[in-house]
MARGU-890566 format. One record per residue (C-alpha): residue number from 1; residue in one letter; z, y, x. Coordinates in pm, whole numbers. Layout:
REM MARGU-890566
k,r,Z,Y,X
NUM,A,Z,Y,X;
...
***
This chain:
REM MARGU-890566
k,r,Z,Y,X
1,M,0,0,0;
2,R,-111,335,146;
3,P,158,606,185;
4,L,148,904,-48;
5,S,-18,1220,77;
6,S,208,1518,124;
7,F,54,1678,-187;
8,A,115,1368,-399;
9,A,470,1342,-267;
10,R,538,1705,-367;
11,V,397,1644,-716;
12,L,613,1333,-757;
13,A,923,1515,-635;
14,R,864,1801,-883;
15,A,820,1548,-1166;
16,L,1144,1375,-1078;
17,L,1332,1706,-1062;
18,A,1191,1806,-1399;
19,A,1295,1476,-1551;
20,L,1646,1515,-1412;
21,A,1671,1869,-1542;
22,L,1554,1759,-1885;
23,S,1809,1476,-1898;
24,A,2087,1712,-1789;
25,A,1988,1954,-2065;
26,V,2030,1685,-2331;
27,P,2399,1696,-2435;
28,A,2603,1376,-2428;
29,R,2680,1240,-2770;
30,A,3015,1358,-2895;
31,F,3293,1102,-2927;
32,P,3326,934,-3168;
33,D,2971,898,-3301;
34,R,3039,584,-3508;
35,P,3336,394,-3653;
36,V,3616,298,-3415;
37,R,3749,-60,-3413;
38,L,4122,-105,-3368;
39,V,4180,-471,-3280;
40,V,4529,-597,-3369;
41,A,4670,-867,-3144;
42,F,4862,-1031,-3429;
43,A,4822,-1141,-3789;
44,P,4802,-922,-4100;
45,A,5142,-799,-4225;
46,S,5297,-831,-3878;
47,S,5481,-526,-3745;
48,T,5190,-460,-3508;
49,D,4947,-472,-3801;
50,I,5156,-235,-4013;
51,V,5178,17,-3729;
52,A,4802,-16,-3670;
53,R,4709,53,-4032;
54,L,4937,355,-4060;
55,I,4787,511,-3748;
56,A,4429,413,-3837;
57,E,4448,588,-4173;
58,Q,4560,914,-4014;
59,M,4310,893,-3729;
60,S,4019,825,-3964;
61,A,4074,1156,-4138;
62,S,4122,1346,-3812;
63,L,3834,1191,-3614;
64,G,3583,1212,-3896;
65,Q,3499,845,-3839;
66,T,3651,539,-3997;
67,V,3901,352,-3782;
68,V,3850,-10,-3882;
69,V,4148,-241,-3834;
70,E,4051,-591,-3723;
71,N,4309,-868,-3678;
72,K,4250,-1121,-3401;
73,P,4569,-1326,-3361;
74,G,4604,-1614,-3121;
75,A,4759,-1715,-2789;
76,G,5037,-1459,-2816;
77,G,4787,-1174,-2839;
78,N,4574,-1288,-2545;
79,L,4259,-1346,-2755;
80,A,4255,-988,-2883;
81,T,4324,-854,-2535;
82,Q,4035,-1046,-2382;
83,Q,3802,-929,-2657;
84,V,3884,-562,-2604;
85,M,3883,-571,-2225;
86,N,3525,-701,-2238;
87,A,3407,-445,-2495;
88,P,3200,-140,-2397;
89,A,3426,116,-2230;
90,D,3330,403,-2459;
91,G,3643,443,-2673;
92,H,3496,285,-2985;
93,T,3689,-42,-2939;
94,L,4067,-22,-2901;
95,L,4356,-267,-2888;
96,I,4700,-235,-3042;
97,H,4946,-477,-2888;
98,S,5319,-527,-2869;
99,V,5551,-548,-2570;
100,A,5403,-898,-2526;
101,V,5115,-740,-2336;
102,S,5364,-665,-2057;
103,V,5512,-1015,-2065;
104,N,5216,-1250,-2111;
105,P,5055,-1220,-1766;
106,S,5380,-1359,-1622;
107,L,5453,-1598,-1907;
108,F,5115,-1776,-1925;
109,A,4967,-1973,-1639;
110,N,4644,-1786,-1714;
111,A,4665,-1511,-1974;
112,G,4305,-1416,-1898;
113,Y,4380,-1058,-1804;
114,D,4582,-824,-1588;
115,T,4724,-553,-1813;
116,M,4691,-252,-1584;
117,R,4367,-364,-1421;
118,D,4173,-461,-1732;
119,L,4310,-213,-1984;
120,A,4355,163,-1996;
121,P,4678,266,-2173;
122,V,4592,520,-2444;
123,A,4923,596,-2610;
124,M,5257,453,-2710;
125,A,5302,412,-3084;
126,A,5651,294,-3174;
127,V,5960,127,-3036;
128,T,6247,-59,-3199;
129,P,6554,-210,-3034;
130,N,6619,-579,-3041;
131,L,6931,-677,-3233;
132,I,7188,-955,-3201;
133,Y,7351,-1065,-3526;
134,V,7537,-1364,-3664;
135,H,7605,-1544,-3989;
136,P,7920,-1402,-4158;
137,D,8102,-1734,-4109;
138,V,8077,-1707,-3730;
139,K,8423,-1622,-3592;
140,A,8308,-1326,-3387;
141,T,8302,-961,-3486;
142,N,8187,-817,-3154;
143,L,7999,-918,-2841;
144,A,8307,-1009,-2637;
145,E,8426,-1245,-2911;
146,L,8079,-1398,-2943;
147,L,8056,-1467,-2571;
148,A,8407,-1612,-2570;
149,L,8316,-1839,-2861;
150,A,8005,-1956,-2679;
151,R,8219,-2066,-2386;
152,T,8417,-2305,-2604;
153,S,8160,-2409,-2866;
154,K,7807,-2544,-2862;
155,L,7601,-2264,-3017;
156,S,7234,-2193,-3078;
157,Y,7040,-1877,-3144;
158,A,6714,-1801,-3320;
159,S,6459,-1561,-3176;
160,S,6125,-1420,-3285;
161,G,5941,-1668,-3064;
162,N,5925,-1815,-2716;
163,G,5854,-1552,-2453;
164,T,5916,-1255,-2682;
165,T,6157,-988,-2563;
166,T,6395,-1103,-2837;
167,H,6402,-1438,-2657;
168,L,6400,-1297,-2305;
169,G,6661,-1032,-2387;
170,A,6896,-1296,-2524;
171,E,6837,-1521,-2223;
172,W,6903,-1225,-1996;
173,L,7237,-1158,-2166;
174,F,7353,-1512,-2245;
175,R,7218,-1712,-1954;
176,A,7135,-1482,-1661;
177,I,7435,-1247,-1694;
178,S,7701,-1447,-1882;
179,R,7610,-1793,-1746;
180,L,7627,-1947,-2093;
181,D,7433,-2243,-2227;
182,I,7324,-2136,-2575;
183,T,7034,-2333,-2719;
184,H,6725,-2129,-2803;
185,V,6544,-2202,-3130;
186,P,6214,-2008,-3163;
187,F,6091,-1893,-3504;
188,Q,5856,-1636,-3648;
189,P,6045,-1303,-3686;
190,A,6123,-1321,-4059;
191,A,6198,-1693,-4035;
192,A,6451,-1632,-3757;
193,T,6644,-1396,-3983;
194,N,6626,-1636,-4275;
195,A,6758,-1915,-4053;
196,V,7074,-1714,-3988;
197,V,7110,-1593,-4347;
198,S,7093,-1955,-4468;
199,G,7337,-2076,-4203;
200,Q,7079,-2298,-4034;
201,V,7138,-2119,-3702;
202,P,7452,-1914,-3631;
203,I,7302,-1637,-3414;
204,A,6975,-1444,-3405;
205,S,6804,-1211,-3164;
206,T,6517,-1027,-3333;
207,S,6375,-679,-3348;
208,M,6536,-440,-3596;
209,P,6291,-460,-3892;
210,P,6372,-814,-4012;
211,G,6745,-790,-3943;
212,V,6846,-445,-4066;
213,P,6816,-505,-4445;
214,F,7039,-813,-4422;
215,A,7285,-635,-4194;
216,R,7317,-353,-4446;
217,S,7367,-598,-4733;
218,G,7631,-797,-4545;
219,K,7431,-1120,-4531;
220,V,7444,-1109,-4151;
221,R,7691,-939,-3917;
222,P,7530,-716,-3652;
223,I,7687,-756,-3308;
224,A,7492,-531,-3071;
225,V,7162,-352,-3026;
226,M,6970,-387,-2702;
227,S,6858,-26,-2662;
228,L,7027,225,-2431;
229,K,7120,444,-2728;
230,R,7248,343,-3068;
231,S,6991,307,-3342;
232,P,6994,549,-3636;
233,A,6923,248,-3857;
234,L,7264,96,-3769;
235,P,7461,383,-3612;
236,D,7794,198,-3613;
237,V,7661,-95,-3409;
238,P,7723,-54,-3034;
239,T,7464,-111,-2766;
240,V,7488,-392,-2514;
241,A,7481,-124,-2242;
242,E,7786,61,-2374;
243,L,7977,-267,-2397;
244,G,7976,-290,-2019;
245,Y,7627,-418,-1935;
246,K,7490,-114,-1757;
247,D,7120,-34,-1807;
248,F,7066,-335,-2032;
249,E,6762,-265,-2248;
250,A,6535,-503,-2439;
251,N,6309,-336,-2692;
252,T,6008,-432,-2897;
253,W,5733,-172,-2871;
254,F,5373,-115,-2972;
255,A,5100,62,-2777;
256,I,4727,129,-2793;
257,F,4483,45,-2515;
258,A,4114,86,-2436;
259,P,3896,-112,-2195;
260,A,3938,-14,-1833;
261,R,3684,242,-1710;
262,T,3684,428,-2042;
263,P,3614,794,-1952;
264,A,3924,1009,-1906;
265,A,3801,1267,-2156;
266,V,3774,1000,-2425;
267,L,4119,863,-2341;
268,D,4266,1212,-2360;
269,R,4109,1267,-2702;
270,L,4241,936,-2827;
271,N,4588,1006,-2693;
272,A,4595,1339,-2875;
273,E,4475,1176,-3198;
274,V,4734,897,-3184;
275,N,5013,1146,-3117;
276,K,4891,1360,-3404;
277,A,4897,1056,-3634;
278,L,5250,972,-3521;
279,G,5367,1313,-3638;
280,A,5228,1272,-3990;
281,R,5491,1252,-4263;
282,P,5359,926,-4422;
283,V,5381,756,-4083;
284,L,5729,888,-4005;
285,D,5860,793,-4348;
286,K,5731,437,-4318;
287,F,5861,406,-3963;
288,E,6206,510,-4084;
289,Q,6196,240,-4352;
290,L,6106,-17,-4088;
291,S,6362,104,-3828;
292,L,6080,208,-3593;
293,D,6090,518,-3374;
294,A,5763,702,-3313;
295,Q,5685,748,-2943;
296,R,5468,1050,-2871;
297,M,5382,1028,-2501;
298,D,5096,1157,-2290;
299,R,4881,908,-2101;
300,A,5073,937,-1774;
301,A,5408,871,-1940;
302,T,5259,581,-2134;
303,R,5126,423,-1816;
304,S,5458,466,-1634;
305,Y,5654,315,-1922;
306,I,5431,9,-1944;
307,E,5425,-44,-1567;
308,A,5807,-44,-1564;
309,E,5813,-296,-1850;
310,I,5569,-525,-1670;
311,A,5789,-521,-1360;
312,K,6112,-581,-1556;
313,W,5989,-865,-1776;
314,G,5785,-1027,-1501;
315,K,6094,-1053,-1282;
316,L,6302,-1196,-1566;
317,V,6037,-1454,-1658;
318,R,6028,-1566,-1296;
319,D,6408,-1567,-1254;
320,I,6474,-1766,-1572;
321,G,6167,-1987,-1539;
322,V,6037,-1935,-1892;
323,K,5686,-2066,-1963;
324,A,5454,-2028,-2260;
325,E,5473,-2318,-2502;
***
């Protein structure tokens, strides 16, 4: 092939420059330019799903595009995570997950993802403390009495599932700190509460939403919350931390993610929209009913929070030797 003449080369160069100038003059399409999918890592009617639908309704009105909620449960949320991490990184496919997204990479032999490598944290959504409570017939009215009883009796406790922070938090307190052998019985969240209400299991460790109504009605006796501060939902119930276990914190939280490499400008817009939704009165009212606290954080604070959770739960999973079932 003969080389281009200098004249032909100049003509080609001008054509390329013109094409580049024309492409630069065409504005990028504004985000969002079509409906946004919010993939929920768990089943319909789960706490994650309820939070997703509340936020999606507010964001749809604000974005001018429908935010479509799509449930993809399975493998502790891993299926939904893998789907979103492989979606186009343009902000139109998002994931809402629970604290499990910070636990699963350590819990599963192969979760199929690395949270901070494969996902871009968009915003926190809500947090709720985990709660320890007992059947009213249990001869313990506080944490010290419960631990003393466990040293002399063979006890069991229900949690919201193997590898959840309700399970890991209880193992942290009962086994790692107190050196007690209390048998763990995993359930779905509502079933764990019902197991204690019915007397099938004497103790439960769940998030606040399933336990609070029964605690208020006297059908279970709340012992301690696992947050650093007392919960407004049960203000008379002490925290594990204030009972002498410094810095003890085991919460259930919900956050929104996008695929890694999503443009920063899109992530910033999404963060602002989620935080706006979290300030809406319908969302706040429903959160209060469910004992959830809205968490309005910027992207940097969201990332820092999740990184700290990954480090904390990863260490505990390794120390205790918990594996996914």
